[in-house]
Legacy VTK file of the C-alpha trace (Angstrom):
# vtk DataFile Version 3.0
C-alpha trace
ASCII
DATASET POLYDATA
POINTS 93 float
-16.230 -16.431 7.455
-13.483 -17.224 9.897
-12.729 -14.617 12.603
-9.082 -13.487 12.698
-7.333 -14.342 15.896
-5.794 -11.329 17.590
-2.492 -11.383 19.508
-1.328 -9.028 22.193
2.029 -7.390 21.561
3.658 -5.191 24.191
6.553 -2.874 24.122
8.440 -0.624 26.556
7.802 3.120 26.309
9.864 5.799 28.107
8.235 8.732 29.908
8.796 11.060 26.940
6.814 8.734 24.654
4.103 8.238 27.165
3.846 12.018 27.597
3.630 12.510 23.813
0.790 10.002 23.581
-1.301 11.535 26.264
-4.600 12.730 24.880
-4.699 10.184 22.048
-8.228 8.710 22.454
-7.392 5.180 21.194
-3.621 4.539 21.639
-3.960 0.969 20.541
-5.356 1.986 17.155
-2.859 4.801 16.824
0.049 2.500 17.509
-1.322 -0.159 15.092
-1.651 2.453 12.236
1.889 3.753 12.922
3.337 0.351 12.695
1.518 -0.449 9.496
2.576 2.852 8.022
6.231 2.161 8.975
6.050 -1.356 7.466
4.540 0.038 4.192
7.355 2.619 3.899
10.261 0.553 4.925
13.197 0.241 2.569
12.800 -3.156 0.746
16.499 -3.709 0.705
17.593 -3.021 4.230
14.088 -3.689 5.655
14.305 -0.605 7.953
17.632 -1.393 9.509
19.281 1.640 7.946
22.288 -0.085 6.600
23.163 -2.946 4.214
24.858 -6.186 5.115
28.144 -6.930 3.218
26.205 -9.334 0.953
23.492 -6.714 0.177
26.240 -4.164 -0.517
27.759 -6.542 -3.040
24.411 -6.829 -4.734
23.926 -3.080 -4.610
27.400 -2.385 -6.153
26.505 -4.630 -9.114
23.123 -3.002 -9.426
24.553 0.547 -9.255
26.825 -0.062 -12.239
23.750 0.569 -14.554
21.726 2.696 -12.087
22.089 6.050 -10.377
20.344 8.198 -7.924
18.854 11.360 -9.316
16.893 14.131 -7.767
13.429 14.635 -9.228
13.159 18.097 -10.827
9.557 18.470 -9.544
9.363 16.911 -6.079
13.112 16.933 -5.302
13.061 13.414 -3.980
15.889 11.009 -4.919
14.972 8.086 -7.103
16.870 5.372 -9.020
17.290 5.745 -12.725
18.389 2.867 -15.001
20.938 4.010 -17.583
19.339 1.487 -20.040
15.859 2.928 -19.704
15.305 5.772 -22.167
11.913 6.714 -20.693
11.829 9.287 -17.916
9.830 9.317 -14.742
6.546 11.185 -14.704
8.190 13.981 -12.667
11.157 14.482 -14.912
10.922 16.939 -17.737
LINES 1 94
93 0 1 2 3 4 5 6 7 8 9 10 11 12 13 14 15 16 17 18 19 20 21 22 23 24 25 26 27 28 29 30 31 32 33 34 35 36 37 38 39 40 41 42 43 44 45 46 47 48 49 50 51 52 53 54 55 56 57 58 59 60 61 62 63 64 65 66 67 68 69 70 71 72 73 74 75 76 77 78 79 80 81 82 83 84 85 86 87 88 89 90 91 92
């Protein structure tokens, strides 16, 4: 089995962030886990940028013709619903 090669990545942290991280026993592991969590929960469309490019917005507008955002009656999170899909999400009643 081939050993994975590690690479060192550095970033700047202001005093407030450094203070907040004091007392964390393994900061490298904490940061690694936080980055992986953020990547797993990043919007697949904007990829975490927080806004869409003009081209992405064009695609979204075409998609939104047959889809809408609805609040789940159980967990109250927004989710996409296709107007052509007669089945309901597991949280909808």
